[in-house]
Every structure is written in C-alpha cells, then in structure tokens.
NUGUFI-565749 format. One record per residue (C-alpha): residue number from 1; residue in one letter; x, y, z. Coordinates in Angstrom, 3 decimals, always signed. Each point is the difference from the previous one (the first is absolute). Example, Ala and Ser with C-alpha at 12.3 -4.5 7.8 and 13.67 -1.06 7.14 Angstrom:
BEGIN
+-----+---+----------+----------+----------+
!   k ! r !     east !    north !       up !
+-----+---+----------+----------+----------+
!   1 ! A !  +12.300 !   -4.500 !   +7.800 !
!   2 ! S !   +1.370 !   +3.440 !   -0.660 !
+-----+---+----------+----------+----------+
END
This chain:
BEGIN
+-----+---+----------+----------+----------+
!   k ! r !     east !    north !       up !
+-----+---+----------+----------+----------+
!   1 ! M !   +0.023 !   -0.016 !   -0.002 !
!   2 ! D !   +1.198 !   +3.505 !   -0.872 !
!   3 ! T !   -0.050 !   +2.169 !   +3.118 !
!   4 ! T !   -0.909 !   +3.633 !   -0.496 !
!   5 ! S !   +2.371 !   +2.449 !   +1.719 !
!   6 ! L !   -2.073 !   +2.512 !   +2.046 !
!   7 ! T !   +2.487 !   +2.865 !   -0.327 !
!   8 ! G !   -0.816 !   +3.264 !   +1.698 !
!   9 ! K !   +2.190 !   +2.347 !   -2.052 !
!  10 ! E !   -2.599 !   +1.123 !   -2.503 !
!  11 ! L !   -2.568 !   +0.684 !   +2.718 !
!  12 ! A !   +2.516 !   +1.812 !   +2.150 !
!  13 ! A !   +1.026 !   +2.161 !   -2.926 !
!  14 ! A !   -3.597 !   +1.071 !   -0.585 !
!  15 ! L !   -0.544 !   +0.793 !   +3.674 !
!  16 ! N !   +3.270 !   +1.920 !   +0.173 !
!  17 ! A !   -0.835 !   +2.118 !   -3.072 !
!  18 ! D !   -3.212 !   +1.194 !   +1.676 !
!  19 ! T !   +1.735 !   +0.517 !   +3.363 !
!  20 ! K !   +2.817 !   +2.039 !   -1.570 !
!  21 ! Q !   -2.487 !   +2.302 !   -1.702 !
!  22 ! R !   -1.947 !   +0.529 !   +3.182 !
!  23 ! A !   +3.162 !   +0.606 !   +2.045 !
!  24 ! A !   +1.129 !   +2.610 !   -2.501 !
!  25 ! A !   -3.312 !   +1.786 !   +0.342 !
!  26 ! L !   +0.380 !   +0.112 !   +3.771 !
!  27 ! T !   +3.548 !   +1.269 !   -0.313 !
!  28 ! E !   -1.179 !   +2.831 !   -2.279 !
!  29 ! R !   -2.534 !   +0.948 !   +2.670 !
!  30 ! G !   +2.617 !   +0.338 !   +2.731 !
!  31 ! S !   +2.126 !   -2.959 !   +0.961 !
!  32 ! A !   +0.677 !   -3.596 !   -0.939 !
!  33 ! P !   -1.908 !   -2.756 !   +1.825 !
!  34 ! R !   +2.120 !   -1.210 !   +2.900 !
!  35 ! L !   +0.382 !   -3.526 !   +1.374 !
!  36 ! V !   +1.991 !   -0.831 !   +3.104 !
!  37 ! L !   +1.197 !   -3.597 !   +0.545 !
!  38 ! V !   +0.661 !   -0.979 !   +3.615 !
!  39 ! V !   +2.432 !   -2.931 !   +0.309 !
!  40 ! A !   +0.980 !   -1.899 !   +3.186 !
!  41 ! N !   +1.780 !   -3.097 !   -1.291 !
!  42 ! D !   +3.108 !   -1.201 !   -1.836 !
!  43 ! D !   -1.793 !   -2.626 !   -2.083 !
!  44 ! P !   +1.462 !   -0.392 !   -3.527 !
!  45 ! A !   -3.354 !   -0.531 !   -1.702 !
!  46 ! S !   -1.385 !   +3.047 !   +1.780 !
!  47 ! G !   +2.983 !   +2.049 !   -1.105 !
!  48 ! W !   -0.463 !   -1.089 !   -3.596 !
!  49 ! Y !   -3.677 !   +1.065 !   +0.151 !
!  50 ! V !   +0.747 !   +3.393 !   +1.582 !
!  51 ! G !   +2.553 !   +0.648 !   -2.717 !
!  52 ! S !   -2.520 !   -0.890 !   -2.735 !
!  53 ! L !   -2.584 !   +2.359 !   +1.584 !
!  54 ! R !   +2.485 !   +2.877 !   +0.089 !
!  55 ! R !   +0.988 !   -0.530 !   -3.637 !
!  56 ! A !   -3.644 !   -0.236 !   -1.062 !
!  57 ! A !   -0.936 !   +3.191 !   +1.856 !
!  58 ! D !   +2.874 !   +1.863 !   -1.598 !
!  59 ! R !   -1.038 !   -1.110 !   -3.513 !
!  60 ! L !   -3.584 !   +1.124 !   +0.644 !
!  61 ! G !   +0.696 !   +3.397 !   +1.531 !
!  62 ! I !   -0.848 !   -0.995 !   +3.548 !
!  63 ! A !   +2.200 !   +1.172 !   +2.826 !
!  64 ! C !   +1.049 !   -2.990 !   +2.085 !
!  65 ! D !   +1.920 !   +0.169 !   +3.325 !
!  66 ! T !   +1.138 !   -2.851 !   +2.245 !
!  67 ! V !   +0.124 !   +0.060 !   +3.762 !
!  68 ! D !   +2.211 !   -2.828 !   +1.268 !
!  69 ! L !   -0.637 !   -0.647 !   +3.685 !
!  70 ! G !   +2.308 !   -3.007 !   +0.154 !
!  71 ! A !   -0.678 !   -3.682 !   +0.510 !
!  72 ! D !   -0.093 !   +0.386 !   +3.765 !
!  73 ! A !   -2.626 !   +2.775 !   +0.051 !
!  74 ! T !   -2.631 !   -0.211 !   +2.745 !
!  75 ! A !   -3.730 !   +0.024 !   -0.540 !
!  76 ! D !   -0.187 !   +3.362 !   +1.722 !
!  77 ! A !   +2.634 !   +1.515 !   -2.366 !
!  78 ! I !   -1.769 !   -1.373 !   -3.107 !
!  79 ! R !   -3.401 !   +1.177 !   +1.210 !
!  80 ! A !   +1.335 !   +3.471 !   +0.785 !
!  81 ! E !   +1.494 !   +0.386 !   -3.466 !
!  82 ! L !   -3.173 !   -1.168 !   -1.713 !
!  83 ! T !   -2.077 !   +2.401 !   +2.126 !
!  84 ! K !   +2.307 !   +2.904 !   -0.904 !
!  85 ! L !   -0.124 !   -0.737 !   -3.697 !
!  86 ! S !   -3.763 !   -0.478 !   +0.033 !
!  87 ! G !   -0.363 !   +3.463 !   +1.429 !
!  88 ! D !   +2.425 !   +1.662 !   -2.416 !
!  89 ! P !   -1.902 !   +1.913 !   -2.703 !
!  90 ! A !   +3.047 !   -0.264 !   -2.286 !
!  91 ! V !   -0.318 !   -3.759 !   -0.073 !
!  92 ! D !   -2.710 !   -1.533 !   -2.180 !
!  93 ! A !   +0.644 !   -3.704 !   +0.606 !
!  94 ! V !   +1.659 !   -2.155 !   +2.608 !
!  95 ! M !   +1.120 !   -3.585 !   -0.365 !
!  96 ! L !   +1.442 !   -2.279 !   +2.706 !
!  97 ! Q !   +2.274 !   -2.626 !   -1.479 !
!  98 ! T !   +0.010 !   -3.528 !   +1.423 !
!  99 ! P !   +1.353 !   -2.129 !   +1.562 !
! 100 ! L !   +0.085 !   +1.838 !   +3.375 !
! 101 ! P !   +2.407 !   -0.565 !   +2.875 !
! 102 ! A !   -0.631 !   -2.984 !   +2.259 !
! 103 ! G !   -2.778 !   +0.668 !   +2.469 !
! 104 ! V !   -1.578 !   +2.795 !   -2.029 !
! 105 ! A !   -3.515 !   -0.781 !   -1.295 !
! 106 ! L !   -0.989 !   +1.581 !   -3.331 !
! 107 ! D !   -3.619 !   +0.633 !   +1.112 !
! 108 ! D !   +1.239 !   +1.767 !   +3.106 !
! 109 ! V !   +2.276 !   +2.535 !   -1.705 !
! 110 ! S !   -1.873 !   +0.314 !   -3.312 !
! 111 ! S !   -3.031 !   +1.401 !   +1.815 !
! 112 ! A !   +2.033 !   +3.229 !   +0.268 !
! 113 ! I !   -0.254 !   +0.559 !   -3.754 !
! 114 ! A !   -2.847 !   +2.292 !   -0.974 !
! 115 ! A !   -2.426 !   -1.864 !   -2.281 !
! 116 ! A !   +0.176 !   +2.735 !   -2.603 !
! 117 ! K !   +3.763 !   -0.534 !   -0.292 !
! 118 ! D !   +0.041 !   -3.784 !   +0.450 !
! 119 ! V !   +0.699 !   -0.695 !   -3.666 !
! 120 ! D !   +0.886 !   -3.642 !   +0.569 !
! 121 ! G !   -3.104 !   -0.702 !   +2.097 !
! 122 ! V !   +1.747 !   -1.585 !   +2.979 !
! 123 ! S !   -1.709 !   +1.656 !   +2.997 !
! 124 ! P !   -2.846 !   -1.736 !   +1.848 !
! 125 ! L !   -2.310 !   +2.815 !   -1.060 !
! 126 ! S !   +0.880 !   -0.380 !   -3.706 !
! 127 ! L !   -0.425 !   -3.773 !   +0.215 !
! 128 ! G !   -3.360 !   +0.381 !   +1.706 !
! 129 ! L !   -1.243 !   +2.421 !   -2.627 !
! 130 ! L !   +1.110 !   -2.480 !   -2.670 !
! 131 ! A !   -1.858 !   -2.880 !   +1.713 !
! 132 ! A !   -3.119 !   +2.172 !   +0.204 !
! 133 ! G !   +0.191 !   +0.874 !   -3.688 !
! 134 ! L !   +0.563 !   +3.684 !   +0.708 !
! 135 ! P !   +2.420 !   +2.352 !   -1.815 !
! 136 ! T !   +3.601 !   -0.417 !   +1.079 !
! 137 ! F !   +3.445 !   -0.752 !   -1.366 !
! 138 ! P !   +0.340 !   -3.837 !   -0.221 !
! 139 ! P !   +3.447 !   -1.519 !   +0.492 !
! 140 ! A !   +1.684 !   +0.455 !   -3.373 !
! 141 ! T !   +1.287 !   -3.592 !   -0.295 !
! 142 ! A !   -3.461 !   -1.462 !   +0.576 !
! 143 ! E !   -1.552 !   +2.441 !   -2.442 !
! 144 ! A !   +2.717 !   -0.859 !   -2.544 !
! 145 ! V !   -1.077 !   -3.669 !   -0.049 !
! 146 ! V !   -3.536 !   +0.990 !   -0.946 !
! 147 ! E !   +1.061 !   +2.604 !   -2.556 !
! 148 ! L !   +2.499 !   -2.426 !   -1.615 !
! 149 ! A !   -2.705 !   -2.613 !   -0.376 !
! 150 ! K !   -2.367 !   +2.523 !   -1.541 !
! 151 ! H !   +2.668 !   +1.272 !   -2.364 !
! 152 ! H !   +0.571 !   -3.507 !   -1.324 !
! 153 ! E !   -3.795 !   -0.557 !   -0.271 !
! 154 ! I !   -0.075 !   -2.719 !   +2.646 !
! 155 ! P !   -3.592 !   -0.307 !   +1.284 !
! 156 ! L !   -0.381 !   +0.314 !   +3.772 !
! 157 ! A !   -3.733 !   -0.161 !   +0.550 !
! 158 ! G !   -1.085 !   -3.455 !   +0.993 !
! 159 ! R !   +3.526 !   -1.365 !   -0.054 !
! 160 ! H !   +1.548 !   -1.865 !   +2.903 !
! 161 ! V !   +3.116 !   +1.833 !   +1.186 !
! 162 ! A !   +2.416 !   -1.529 !   +2.538 !
! 163 ! V !   +1.995 !   +2.721 !   +1.700 !
! 164 ! V !   +3.047 !   -1.539 !   +1.746 !
! 165 ! G !   +0.888 !   +2.429 !   +2.782 !
! 166 ! R !   -2.120 !   +1.877 !   +2.560 !
! 167 ! S !   +2.070 !   +3.094 !   +0.741 !
! 168 ! N !   -1.649 !   +3.385 !   +0.503 !
! 169 ! V !   +2.289 !   +1.302 !   -2.740 !
! 170 ! V !   -1.081 !   -2.347 !   -2.803 !
! 171 ! G !   -2.081 !   -3.082 !   +0.845 !
! 172 ! K !   -2.888 !   +1.470 !   +1.973 !
! 173 ! P !   -0.517 !   +3.176 !   -2.057 !
! 174 ! L !   +0.320 !   -2.004 !   -3.198 !
! 175 ! A !   -2.771 !   -2.285 !   +1.159 !
! 176 ! Q !   -2.216 !   +3.089 !   +0.508 !
! 177 ! L !   +0.831 !   +1.379 !   -3.443 !
! 178 ! L !   -0.707 !   -3.384 !   -1.614 !
! 179 ! L !   -3.321 !   -0.305 !   +1.827 !
! 180 ! A !   -0.914 !   +3.437 !   -1.381 !
! 181 ! E !   +0.623 !   -1.505 !   -3.480 !
! 182 ! N !   -2.401 !   -2.850 !   +0.895 !
! 183 ! A !   +2.669 !   -2.683 !   +0.174 !
! 184 ! T !   -0.267 !   -2.910 !   +2.396 !
! 185 ! V !   +3.023 !   +0.270 !   +2.247 !
! 186 ! T !   +1.869 !   -2.528 !   +2.142 !
! 187 ! V !   +2.748 !   +1.453 !   +2.163 !
! 188 ! C !   +2.744 !   -2.525 !   +0.800 !
! 189 ! H !   +2.715 !   +0.272 !   +2.653 !
! 190 ! S !   +2.552 !   -1.942 !   +2.035 !
! 191 ! R !   -2.744 !   -2.005 !   +1.763 !
! 192 ! T !   -1.762 !   -1.022 !   -3.166 !
! 193 ! V !   -0.149 !   -3.793 !   -0.145 !
! 194 ! D !   +1.212 !   -1.511 !   -3.312 !
! 195 ! L !   +0.627 !   +3.302 !   -1.821 !
! 196 ! P !   +0.458 !   -1.631 !   -3.443 !
! 197 ! S !   -3.490 !   -1.483 !   +0.161 !
! 198 ! V !   -1.505 !   +3.408 !   +0.695 !
! 199 ! T !   +1.991 !   +2.043 !   -2.561 !
! 200 ! S !   -0.246 !   -2.633 !   -2.748 !
! 201 ! A !   -3.799 !   +0.289 !   +0.174 !
! 202 ! A !   +0.144 !   +3.750 !   -0.759 !
! 203 ! D !   -0.324 !   +1.759 !   -3.326 !
! 204 ! I !   +2.491 !   +2.652 !   +1.127 !
! 205 ! V !   +2.775 !   -0.352 !   +2.535 !
! 206 ! V !   +1.650 !   +3.074 !   +1.538 !
! 207 ! A !   +3.271 !   -0.661 !   +1.811 !
! 208 ! A !   +0.587 !   +2.694 !   +2.688 !
! 209 ! V !   +1.954 !   -1.581 !   +2.811 !
! 210 ! G !   +3.577 !   +1.257 !   -0.431 !
! 211 ! R !   +1.567 !   -3.472 !   -0.275 !
! 212 ! A !   +2.000 !   -0.795 !   -3.105 !
! 213 ! G !   -1.221 !   -3.036 !   -1.999 !
! 214 ! L !   -2.907 !   -0.765 !   +2.309 !
! 215 ! I !   -2.464 !   -0.607 !   -2.862 !
! 216 ! T !   +1.036 !   -2.926 !   -2.227 !
! 217 ! G !   -1.706 !   -1.989 !   -2.753 !
! 218 ! E !   -1.966 !   -2.093 !   +2.470 !
! 219 ! H !   -1.763 !   +3.155 !   +1.277 !
! 220 ! V !   -1.387 !   +0.948 !   -3.448 !
! 221 ! R !   -2.611 !   -1.682 !   -2.129 !
! 222 ! E !   +0.432 !   -0.201 !   -3.754 !
! 223 ! G !   -0.907 !   +3.321 !   -1.618 !
! 224 ! A !   -0.321 !   +2.018 !   +3.188 !
! 225 ! V !   +1.134 !   +3.595 !   +0.290 !
! 226 ! V !   +2.897 !   +0.631 !   +2.428 !
! 227 ! I !   +0.887 !   +3.461 !   +1.246 !
! 228 ! D !   +3.253 !   +0.281 !   +1.920 !
! 229 ! V !   +0.215 !   +2.850 !   +2.514 !
! 230 ! G !   +3.204 !   -1.189 !   +1.679 !
! 231 ! T !   +3.162 !   +2.076 !   +0.028 !
! 232 ! N !   +2.742 !   -2.031 !   +1.662 !
! 233 ! E !   +3.771 !   +0.245 !   -0.256 !
! 234 ! G !   +1.266 !   -2.815 !   -2.221 !
! 235 ! P !   +3.282 !   -1.911 !   +0.410 !
! 236 ! D !   +1.677 !   +2.291 !   -2.516 !
! 237 ! G !   -1.234 !   +3.173 !   +1.684 !
! 238 ! G !   -2.828 !   +0.559 !   -2.460 !
! 239 ! I !   -3.716 !   +0.095 !   +0.690 !
! 240 ! V !   -2.050 !   -3.228 !   -0.224 !
! 241 ! G !   -3.635 !   -0.737 !   +0.673 !
! 242 ! D !   -2.007 !   -2.392 !   +2.124 !
! 243 ! V !   -0.623 !   -2.226 !   -3.021 !
! 244 ! D !   +2.467 !   -2.624 !   -1.183 !
! 245 ! A !   -0.462 !   +1.161 !   -3.578 !
! 246 ! A !   +1.592 !   -2.899 !   -1.848 !
! 247 ! P !   -2.479 !   -2.738 !   +0.979 !
! 248 ! V !   -2.970 !   +2.383 !   -0.020 !
! 249 ! R !   +0.745 !   +1.386 !   -3.434 !
! 250 ! G !   -1.525 !   -2.325 !   -2.584 !
! 251 ! R !   -2.568 !   -1.256 !   +2.496 !
! 252 ! A !   -1.661 !   +3.354 !   +0.746 !
! 253 ! G !   -1.912 !   +1.792 !   -2.689 !
! 254 ! A !   +1.509 !   +3.317 !   +1.097 !
! 255 ! L !   +2.731 !   +1.035 !   +2.422 !
! 256 ! S !   +1.237 !   +3.411 !   +1.072 !
! 257 ! P !   +3.778 !   +0.369 !   -0.125 !
! 258 ! V !   +2.233 !   +1.196 !   +2.851 !
! 259 ! P !   +1.285 !   +2.570 !   -0.591 !
! 260 ! G !   -2.160 !   +1.701 !   -2.617 !
! 261 ! G !   -3.493 !   -1.123 !   +1.005 !
! 262 ! V !   -1.767 !   +1.376 !   +3.120 !
! 263 ! G !   +3.011 !   +2.155 !   +0.982 !
! 264 ! P !   -0.101 !   +2.777 !   -2.614 !
! 265 ! V !   -3.772 !   +0.240 !   +0.328 !
! 266 ! T !   +0.274 !   +0.316 !   +3.766 !
! 267 ! T !   +2.450 !   +2.878 !   -0.347 !
! 268 ! A !   -2.117 !   +1.686 !   -2.612 !
! 269 ! L !   -3.105 !   -0.232 !   +2.094 !
! 270 ! L !   +1.753 !   +1.328 !   +3.066 !
! 271 ! M !   +1.176 !   +3.034 !   -2.007 !
! 272 ! R !   -3.551 !   +0.510 !   -1.233 !
! 273 ! H !   -1.203 !   -0.088 !   +3.586 !
! 274 ! V !   +2.550 !   +2.708 !   +0.915 !
! 275 ! V !   -1.341 !   +2.275 !   -2.726 !
! 276 ! R !   -3.568 !   -0.681 !   +1.015 !
! 277 ! A !   +0.820 !   +0.849 !   +3.627 !
! 278 ! A !   +1.632 !   +3.262 !   -1.170 !
! 279 ! E !   -2.994 !   +0.872 !   -2.210 !
! 280 ! S !   -2.420 !   -0.633 !   +2.878 !
! 281 ! G !   +2.082 !   +1.887 !   +2.541 !
! 282 ! R !   +0.351 !   +3.071 !   -2.138 !
! 283 ! A !   -3.684 !   +0.037 !   -0.916 !
! 284 ! E !   -0.975 !   +0.441 !   +3.639 !
+-----+---+----------+----------+----------+
END
C-alpha cells in the first residue's frame, strides 16, 4: 500500500502568508505584535522548539522575546513572571514552554497567564473554555492535528479516533477539538490495557505521548490514518516522532512525517494566535 505523506508545509505557508499580512497591518498602526516566551528548562527538544518559534516570528514581523528563568526556577518565580507579563500592555501574547522544573505543576503556574494572552491555551481557564465550547485559544499543537487532517481532506465526523496521550497540552484538548468535529474519540494512556487492540480498531491514530517509536505496525490497522505529534531527540541529535515510521509506512493509508508534519502547522497556528491576540487587545 502506498502511504500518503501528511506534510504540513503547504498549510503552514498559507497560514503564515495571512499572518504576515495582518502583522504588517498592526505594525503600520503602531507597533509589531509581541510574543514573550518564558522558559524554565534545559531540555534539547524544548530548545529546538523555542528556536523555531523565534525564527518564525522574525520572518512574520512579530517581535519575540525570551525570558529564561533557568531549569531550577521555583513555582513562585515562574508565576510572578507570568503575572508581570500578563499585566504588561506592551506584551500581546505569553507562552510558557514545557517541560517545567521538577515539582512545578503546569496548571498551577499557567493560571497566572491572562486568558486573552494565553495563545497556547495552557491555563485551566483556557482549557475550561475549550471544553465548554466557548471562544478561546486552543493549544496550538492540538489544533494543528485537526487543521492538518482538514487540509488533507481527511473526514473527521463519525470517524473513530484513538488519541494516545492524555496531557493537558495535547491529548485532552485534542479530544475536545475532535468531539467538536463530531468524531468518536478514545483517549489512551499508560494504564490502557492492550494498547494495540485499541488503536488498531481506530480509523485515525494520533500519537502524542513523547516517547520515540511507541507506535509500531501492530498498533495500526491497514489503511488507517496516523498523525505523529511526537518531537523527541533521536540518537543522532535530530528530531524523531512517537511513531516507528518504517513498519507503519506501507501499512497506514496516511502518515504525518516528523519533522515536517504537525510541527510547522503548530508554529504557524501559534503565530496566528499571537496576531489575533494583538488585534483583539488593540481593538479594546
């Protein structure tokens, strides 16, 4: 079977073209949209992602600053920085990069991000609004999965989707977004009994655990769609996904590559969220 590659570059390019135009319009009215990334880790994959965000922002005319609090930052220090940035009228968007230092809970510190500036949808308030079907910024990675599927004309309504991973960053919000598209969703996790039997019954499998090579050929039925959200450091220092691509390719009907699949769409959506936050803030 020929496996279709669900690349995200074309979709990302279209999103970026619109974002660049809107950012330029805001700049002409006064100042460029401004995103501040708050980092409290020394994780290689996180560093790679932050770098990609900064480069993307620069290309699109979005000002992007990084506040590095160090891998040993306390919850109080992180919360104080997020509170300060949320109250700064010169900042349109705030993003807290994960992972966080040991002992620091994301839902504890992320609650300090104002919902209007929470462009990656990580705070409890943003997640609650999403679950209720109310306007908010959804986590960009979760949104990217849905947008990538739509771009490649993969039907979601009525389809059985197995989401492997239950994090507040991807798995849970993705389940809400898929339910809004009328998909039937099964959320799998570390306590799921016989994972291959669950995922192989699904029309679409989304791998979002953060474990390289977790999803193999036995997890995928013939012709299924597989979307790989994973960004893990590979043995050669590159980025690899959660899917063991070799045995899955040829069995699945479609597979998103890593890198080049969900990643560029995630970045493009996040930049679009920044511009939307700036547009909303300056309209008030």
